[in-house]
BALOBA-1460 file (C-alpha; in Angstrom, 3 decimals):
// residues 246
<rec num="1" residu="m" x="-15.004" y="11.340" z="4.326"/>
<rec num="2" residu="s" x="-11.781" y="13.215" z="3.610"/>
<rec num="3" residu="t" x="-8.608" y="11.974" z="5.279"/>
<rec num="4" residu="d" x="-6.765" y="15.197" z="4.461"/>
<rec num="5" residu="l" x="-5.128" y="16.645" z="7.565"/>
<rec num="6" residu="i" x="-3.533" y="19.700" z="5.917"/>
<rec num="7" residu="t" x="-5.198" y="21.651" z="3.118"/>
<rec num="8" residu="f" x="-3.942" y="24.750" z="1.306"/>
<rec num="9" residu="d" x="-6.493" y="26.267" z="-1.083"/>
<rec num="10" residu="g" x="-5.510" y="29.143" z="-3.357"/>
<rec num="11" residu="v" x="-2.812" y="30.439" z="-0.992"/>
<rec num="12" residu="s" x="-0.685" y="33.363" z="-2.173"/>
<rec num="13" residu="k" x="2.049" y="35.229" z="-0.309"/>
<rec num="14" residu="s" x="4.284" y="38.126" z="-1.302"/>
<rec num="15" residu="f" x="7.048" y="39.944" z="0.511"/>
<rec num="16" residu="g" x="7.133" y="43.362" z="-1.091"/>
<rec num="17" residu="e" x="7.629" y="42.837" z="-4.820"/>
<rec num="18" residu="n" x="8.665" y="39.205" z="-4.319"/>
<rec num="19" residu="t" x="5.807" y="36.713" z="-4.750"/>
<rec num="20" residu="v" x="6.812" y="33.463" z="-3.021"/>
<rec num="21" residu="l" x="3.523" y="31.519" z="-3.282"/>
<rec num="22" residu="k" x="1.100" y="31.775" z="-6.196"/>
<rec num="23" residu="e" x="-2.450" y="30.480" z="-5.602"/>
<rec num="24" residu="l" x="-0.989" y="27.334" z="-4.066"/>
<rec num="25" residu="s" x="-3.353" y="24.405" z="-3.518"/>
<rec num="26" residu="f" x="-2.350" y="21.020" z="-2.105"/>
<rec num="27" residu="s" x="-3.354" y="18.576" z="0.613"/>
<rec num="28" residu="v" x="-1.584" y="16.099" z="2.884"/>
<rec num="29" residu="s" x="-3.400" y="13.034" z="4.220"/>
<rec num="30" residu="a" x="-3.254" y="12.088" z="7.897"/>
<rec num="31" residu="g" x="-0.252" y="9.952" z="8.790"/>
<rec num="32" residu="k" x="1.604" y="10.650" z="5.542"/>
<rec num="33" residu="h" x="5.167" y="11.914" z="5.215"/>
<rec num="34" residu="v" x="5.539" y="14.565" z="2.537"/>
<rec num="35" residu="t" x="8.832" y="16.178" z="1.540"/>
<rec num="36" residu="l" x="9.018" y="19.534" z="-0.202"/>
<rec num="37" residu="i" x="11.984" y="19.891" z="-2.553"/>
<rec num="38" residu="g" x="13.051" y="22.618" z="-4.922"/>
<rec num="39" residu="p" x="15.443" y="25.548" z="-5.250"/>
<rec num="40" residu="s" x="15.959" y="28.072" z="-2.456"/>
<rec num="41" residu="g" x="13.354" y="30.822" z="-2.563"/>
<rec num="42" residu="s" x="10.627" y="28.645" z="-4.058"/>
<rec num="43" residu="g" x="8.330" y="29.058" z="-1.037"/>
<rec num="44" residu="k" x="8.921" y="25.821" z="0.881"/>
<rec num="45" residu="t" x="9.848" y="27.295" z="4.261"/>
<rec num="46" residu="t" x="7.085" y="29.912" z="3.941"/>
<rec num="47" residu="i" x="4.575" y="27.045" z="3.892"/>
<rec num="48" residu="l" x="5.911" y="25.699" z="7.194"/>
<rec num="49" residu="r" x="5.969" y="29.166" z="8.740"/>
<rec num="50" residu="m" x="2.315" y="29.666" z="7.774"/>
<rec num="51" residu="l" x="1.378" y="26.404" z="9.455"/>
<rec num="52" residu="m" x="3.140" y="27.671" z="12.597"/>
<rec num="53" residu="t" x="1.247" y="30.997" z="12.159"/>
<rec num="54" residu="l" x="4.581" y="32.840" z="11.898"/>
<rec num="55" residu="e" x="3.446" y="34.185" z="8.511"/>
<rec num="56" residu="r" x="-0.020" y="34.995" z="7.193"/>
<rec num="57" residu="p" x="-1.197" y="34.294" z="3.647"/>
<rec num="58" residu="d" x="-2.292" y="37.251" z="1.550"/>
<rec num="59" residu="t" x="-5.120" y="35.222" z="0.013"/>
<rec num="60" residu="g" x="-6.516" y="31.710" z="0.279"/>
<rec num="61" residu="t" x="-7.390" y="29.345" z="3.105"/>
<rec num="62" residu="i" x="-5.393" y="26.906" z="5.231"/>
<rec num="63" residu="e" x="-7.037" y="24.126" z="7.254"/>
<rec num="64" residu="v" x="-5.510" y="21.610" z="9.656"/>
<rec num="65" residu="g" x="-7.562" y="18.708" z="10.950"/>
<rec num="66" residu="g" x="-10.731" y="20.174" z="9.475"/>
<rec num="67" residu="a" x="-10.314" y="23.432" z="11.430"/>
<rec num="68" residu="r" x="-9.569" y="26.746" z="9.760"/>
<rec num="69" residu="l" x="-6.101" y="28.171" z="10.477"/>
<rec num="70" residu="f" x="-6.393" y="31.095" z="8.023"/>
<rec num="71" residu="p" x="-8.544" y="33.069" z="7.909"/>
<rec num="72" residu="a" x="-9.523" y="32.625" z="11.573"/>
<rec num="73" residu="d" x="-9.457" y="34.588" z="14.808"/>
<rec num="74" residu="e" x="-6.435" y="34.416" z="17.102"/>
<rec num="75" residu="k" x="-8.131" y="32.080" z="19.591"/>
<rec num="76" residu="q" x="-8.871" y="29.497" z="16.908"/>
<rec num="77" residu="r" x="-5.371" y="29.810" z="15.440"/>
<rec num="78" residu="r" x="-3.843" y="29.112" z="18.862"/>
<rec num="79" residu="e" x="-6.065" y="26.071" z="19.280"/>
<rec num="80" residu="v" x="-5.175" y="24.627" z="15.880"/>
<rec num="81" residu="r" x="-1.476" y="25.370" z="16.395"/>
<rec num="82" residu="k" x="-1.400" y="23.200" z="19.539"/>
<rec num="83" residu="g" x="-1.464" y="20.169" z="17.254"/>
<rec num="84" residu="i" x="1.561" y="21.306" z="15.212"/>
<rec num="85" residu="g" x="5.212" y="20.918" z="16.172"/>
<rec num="86" residu="m" x="8.173" y="22.361" z="14.298"/>
<rec num="87" residu="v" x="11.901" y="21.682" z="14.318"/>
<rec num="88" residu="f" x="13.874" y="24.650" z="12.991"/>
<rec num="89" residu="q" x="17.269" y="24.916" z="11.325"/>
<rec num="90" residu="q" x="18.804" y="26.806" z="14.241"/>
<rec num="91" residu="f" x="17.463" y="24.716" z="17.170"/>
<rec num="92" residu="n" x="15.872" y="27.798" z="18.890"/>
<rec num="93" residu="l" x="16.373" y="26.382" z="22.393"/>
<rec num="94" residu="f" x="16.039" y="28.651" z="25.424"/>
<rec num="95" residu="p" x="19.667" y="29.217" z="26.492"/>
<rec num="96" residu="n" x="18.806" y="30.073" z="30.110"/>
<rec num="97" residu="m" x="16.837" y="26.848" z="30.694"/>
<rec num="98" residu="s" x="17.989" y="23.295" z="31.287"/>
<rec num="99" residu="v" x="17.407" y="20.689" z="28.608"/>
<rec num="100" residu="l" x="14.586" y="19.217" z="30.699"/>
<rec num="101" residu="r" x="12.832" y="22.549" z="31.115"/>
<rec num="102" residu="n" x="13.220" y="23.344" z="27.412"/>
<rec num="103" residu="i" x="11.108" y="20.248" z="26.776"/>
<rec num="104" residu="t" x="8.548" y="20.714" z="29.582"/>
<rec num="105" residu="e" x="7.896" y="24.458" z="29.246"/>
<rec num="106" residu="a" x="5.357" y="24.357" z="26.392"/>
<rec num="107" residu="p" x="3.427" y="21.263" z="27.553"/>
<rec num="108" residu="v" x="2.949" y="22.901" z="30.973"/>
<rec num="109" residu="r" x="2.145" y="26.412" z="29.728"/>
<rec num="110" residu="v" x="0.254" y="25.622" z="26.515"/>
<rec num="111" residu="l" x="-1.293" y="22.190" z="27.114"/>
<rec num="112" residu="g" x="-1.765" y="22.626" z="30.862"/>
<rec num="113" residu="l" x="0.029" y="19.395" z="31.784"/>
<rec num="114" residu="g" x="1.082" y="18.935" z="35.401"/>
<rec num="115" residu="k" x="4.783" y="19.385" z="36.054"/>
<rec num="116" residu="d" x="5.332" y="15.744" z="37.035"/>
<rec num="117" residu="e" x="3.551" y="14.413" z="33.947"/>
<rec num="118" residu="a" x="5.473" y="16.809" z="31.692"/>
<rec num="119" residu="e" x="8.794" y="15.795" z="33.252"/>
<rec num="120" residu="q" x="8.053" y="12.091" z="32.890"/>
<rec num="121" residu="r" x="7.195" y="12.599" z="29.230"/>
<rec num="122" residu="a" x="10.349" y="14.709" z="28.732"/>
<rec num="123" residu="r" x="12.591" y="12.038" z="30.284"/>
<rec num="124" residu="e" x="11.030" y="9.364" z="28.067"/>
<rec num="125" residu="l" x="11.733" y="11.534" z="25.024"/>
<rec num="126" residu="l" x="15.303" y="12.242" z="26.123"/>
<rec num="127" residu="e" x="15.844" y="8.513" z="26.384"/>
<rec num="128" residu="m" x="14.403" y="8.065" z="22.898"/>
<rec num="129" residu="v" x="16.765" y="10.660" z="21.424"/>
<rec num="130" residu="g" x="19.748" y="9.251" z="23.353"/>
<rec num="131" residu="l" x="20.263" y="12.155" z="25.763"/>
<rec num="132" residu="s" x="18.995" y="10.858" z="29.115"/>
<rec num="133" residu="e" x="22.153" y="12.020" z="30.868"/>
<rec num="134" residu="k" x="21.809" y="15.605" z="29.580"/>
<rec num="135" residu="a" x="18.543" y="16.542" z="31.323"/>
<rec num="136" residu="d" x="20.201" y="19.095" z="33.609"/>
<rec num="137" residu="a" x="22.636" y="20.515" z="31.024"/>
<rec num="138" residu="r" x="22.228" y="23.897" z="29.356"/>
<rec num="139" residu="p" x="22.058" y="24.110" z="25.541"/>
<rec num="140" residu="s" x="25.495" y="25.775" z="25.438"/>
<rec num="141" residu="q" x="26.990" y="22.588" z="26.907"/>
<rec num="142" residu="l" x="25.687" y="20.464" z="24.013"/>
<rec num="143" residu="s" x="26.971" y="19.874" z="20.499"/>
<rec num="144" residu="g" x="24.880" y="21.044" z="17.559"/>
<rec num="145" residu="g" x="23.649" y="17.513" z="16.945"/>
<rec num="146" residu="q" x="22.637" y="17.135" z="20.583"/>
<rec num="147" residu="q" x="20.825" y="20.487" z="20.526"/>
<rec num="148" residu="q" x="18.878" y="19.414" z="17.453"/>
<rec num="149" residu="r" x="17.915" y="16.156" z="19.207"/>
<rec num="150" residu="v" x="16.603" y="18.204" z="22.127"/>
<rec num="151" residu="a" x="14.664" y="20.375" z="19.671"/>
<rec num="152" residu="i" x="13.087" y="17.236" z="18.174"/>
<rec num="153" residu="a" x="12.186" y="15.969" z="21.660"/>
<rec num="154" residu="r" x="10.693" y="19.371" z="22.481"/>
<rec num="155" residu="a" x="8.486" y="19.275" z="19.390"/>
<rec num="156" residu="l" x="7.319" y="15.725" z="20.177"/>
<rec num="157" residu="a" x="6.536" y="16.655" z="23.804"/>
<rec num="158" residu="m" x="3.487" y="18.535" z="22.514"/>
<rec num="159" residu="r" x="2.138" y="15.258" z="21.081"/>
<rec num="160" residu="p" x="1.588" y="16.952" z="17.714"/>
<rec num="161" residu="k" x="-0.577" y="15.598" z="14.938"/>
<rec num="162" residu="v" x="1.744" y="17.347" z="12.484"/>
<rec num="163" residu="l" x="5.528" y="17.607" z="12.683"/>
<rec num="164" residu="l" x="7.211" y="20.243" z="10.497"/>
<rec num="165" residu="l" x="10.913" y="19.832" z="9.708"/>
<rec num="166" residu="d" x="12.714" y="22.818" z="8.195"/>
<rec num="167" residu="e" x="16.183" y="21.917" z="6.900"/>
<rec num="168" residu="v" x="16.912" y="20.399" z="10.308"/>
<rec num="169" residu="t" x="20.453" y="19.320" z="9.407"/>
<rec num="170" residu="s" x="21.613" y="22.411" z="7.502"/>
<rec num="171" residu="a" x="23.274" y="24.017" z="10.557"/>
<rec num="172" residu="l" x="25.048" y="20.813" z="11.638"/>
<rec num="173" residu="d" x="28.601" y="19.701" z="11.029"/>
<rec num="174" residu="p" x="28.622" y="16.915" z="8.416"/>
<rec num="175" residu="e" x="29.566" y="14.191" z="10.913"/>
<rec num="176" residu="l" x="26.470" y="14.990" z="13.014"/>
<rec num="177" residu="v" x="23.961" y="14.862" z="10.168"/>
<rec num="178" residu="a" x="23.601" y="11.078" z="9.926"/>
<rec num="179" residu="g" x="22.645" y="10.647" z="13.592"/>
<rec num="180" residu="v" x="19.863" y="13.243" z="13.430"/>
<rec num="181" residu="l" x="18.501" y="11.815" z="10.172"/>
<rec num="182" residu="d" x="18.534" y="8.283" z="11.635"/>
<rec num="183" residu="l" x="16.509" y="9.556" z="14.598"/>
<rec num="184" residu="l" x="13.952" y="11.160" z="12.280"/>
<rec num="185" residu="r" x="13.739" y="7.946" z="10.246"/>
<rec num="186" residu="d" x="12.922" y="6.068" z="13.457"/>
<rec num="187" residu="i" x="10.206" y="8.589" z="14.327"/>
<rec num="188" residu="a" x="8.742" y="8.355" z="10.827"/>
<rec num="189" residu="r" x="8.603" y="4.554" z="11.013"/>
<rec num="190" residu="s" x="7.394" y="4.185" z="14.595"/>
<rec num="191" residu="t" x="4.703" y="6.895" z="14.899"/>
<rec num="192" residu="d" x="1.581" y="7.956" z="13.026"/>
<rec num="193" residu="i" x="2.565" y="11.637" z="13.047"/>
<rec num="194" residu="t" x="1.968" y="13.460" z="9.782"/>
<rec num="195" residu="m" x="5.282" y="14.925" z="8.644"/>
<rec num="196" residu="l" x="5.947" y="17.847" z="6.322"/>
<rec num="197" residu="c" x="9.648" y="18.147" z="5.612"/>
<rec num="198" residu="v" x="11.803" y="20.684" z="3.772"/>
<rec num="199" residu="t" x="15.235" y="19.234" z="3.064"/>
<rec num="200" residu="h" x="18.109" y="19.111" z="0.627"/>
<rec num="201" residu="e" x="19.037" y="15.630" z="1.916"/>
<rec num="202" residu="m" x="17.647" y="13.714" z="-1.039"/>
<rec num="203" residu="n" x="18.473" y="10.221" z="0.243"/>
<rec num="204" residu="f" x="16.594" y="11.036" z="3.440"/>
<rec num="205" residu="a" x="13.651" y="12.332" z="1.386"/>
<rec num="206" residu="r" x="13.651" y="9.139" z="-0.639"/>
<rec num="207" residu="d" x="13.705" y="7.006" z="2.536"/>
<rec num="208" residu="i" x="10.949" y="8.610" z="4.599"/>
<rec num="209" residu="s" x="8.536" y="10.117" z="2.086"/>
<rec num="210" residu="d" x="5.195" y="8.795" z="0.976"/>
<rec num="211" residu="e" x="5.029" y="11.677" z="-1.472"/>
<rec num="212" residu="v" x="7.442" y="14.328" z="-2.763"/>
<rec num="213" residu="f" x="6.346" y="17.785" z="-3.948"/>
<rec num="214" residu="m" x="8.657" y="19.621" z="-6.333"/>
<rec num="215" residu="f" x="8.370" y="23.406" z="-5.939"/>
<rec num="216" residu="d" x="9.417" y="26.100" z="-8.350"/>
<rec num="217" residu="s" x="8.465" y="29.787" z="-8.285"/>
<rec num="218" residu="g" x="5.809" y="29.371" z="-5.605"/>
<rec num="219" residu="r" x="3.957" y="26.442" z="-7.162"/>
<rec num="220" residu="v" x="3.983" y="22.658" z="-6.982"/>
<rec num="221" residu="i" x="5.054" y="21.704" z="-10.489"/>
<rec num="222" residu="e" x="5.210" y="17.955" z="-9.861"/>
<rec num="223" residu="a" x="4.165" y="15.539" z="-7.107"/>
<rec num="224" residu="g" x="4.372" y="11.805" z="-6.695"/>
<rec num="225" residu="p" x="5.951" y="8.896" z="-4.814"/>
<rec num="226" residu="p" x="9.701" y="9.277" z="-4.243"/>
<rec num="227" residu="e" x="10.672" y="6.339" z="-6.449"/>
<rec num="228" residu="r" x="9.080" y="8.087" z="-9.444"/>
<rec num="229" residu="i" x="10.124" y="11.663" z="-8.657"/>
<rec num="230" residu="f" x="13.756" y="10.699" z="-8.117"/>
<rec num="231" residu="s" x="14.041" y="8.038" z="-10.807"/>
<rec num="232" residu="d" x="11.743" y="9.232" z="-13.584"/>
<rec num="233" residu="p" x="10.561" y="12.835" z="-13.082"/>
<rec num="234" residu="e" x="8.141" y="14.149" z="-15.672"/>
<rec num="235" residu="h" x="8.952" y="17.863" z="-15.506"/>
<rec num="236" residu="e" x="12.099" y="19.286" z="-17.079"/>
<rec num="237" residu="r" x="12.601" y="21.656" z="-14.120"/>
<rec num="238" residu="t" x="12.542" y="18.679" z="-11.729"/>
<rec num="239" residu="r" x="15.146" y="16.896" z="-13.846"/>
<rec num="240" residu="e" x="17.342" y="20.001" z="-13.819"/>
<rec num="241" residu="f" x="17.050" y="20.434" z="-10.043"/>
<rec num="242" residu="l" x="17.746" y="16.792" z="-9.209"/>
<rec num="243" residu="g" x="20.638" y="16.753" z="-11.663"/>
<rec num="244" residu="a" x="22.204" y="19.584" z="-9.685"/>
<rec num="245" residu="v" x="21.685" y="18.158" z="-6.181"/>
<rec num="246" residu="l" x="22.046" y="14.378" z="-6.597"/>
């Protein structure tokens, strides 16, 4: 029986004349942490956006947990998407809502949790991310690092099977990056959530990944455990890329 939780099969995607994914096929096993690396424009974020159903593939199929995400009808897509959480670069918090309500809104509206249960879960998550005292604050009253912690708590409040991380530290001041990455390391080590991460933080990728996929021009050109990819890559393009970013 397959343990693959995420499967892309022959997925292509173009924006106008720009082809960002070319008949892409890969799979991610349940509970694994996979990091996507490669130059900007190589299709990494498009993969995450497809899993969140923010983009549609032109061709190919995407399955999550054995259920079809594309092609599928809207009802099935919504059902599959319930098991996927995403943390974006720009936090995307609701500015008019308190921190607590930012975290409880989706579990109540999408999962149908009772308000009390959702609030209890939210307060537990705020404690985990070190922001218990900020439950009643608005996002504008928080630092960038604190907003990103709230965004992580919000994603976890949905109890996702899959957590997508899209350059989650790129909008942060340098002194805030380490705290957010430490939090994500803790989540990776203490939960069985499958993680798909796009990052340019190579030390973080080395620490948390079970497998690293190197992307170039819409394809995976090399994949393997981080110790091999970072220490002894096989592909010349991988060596060039790592030489530039390490």
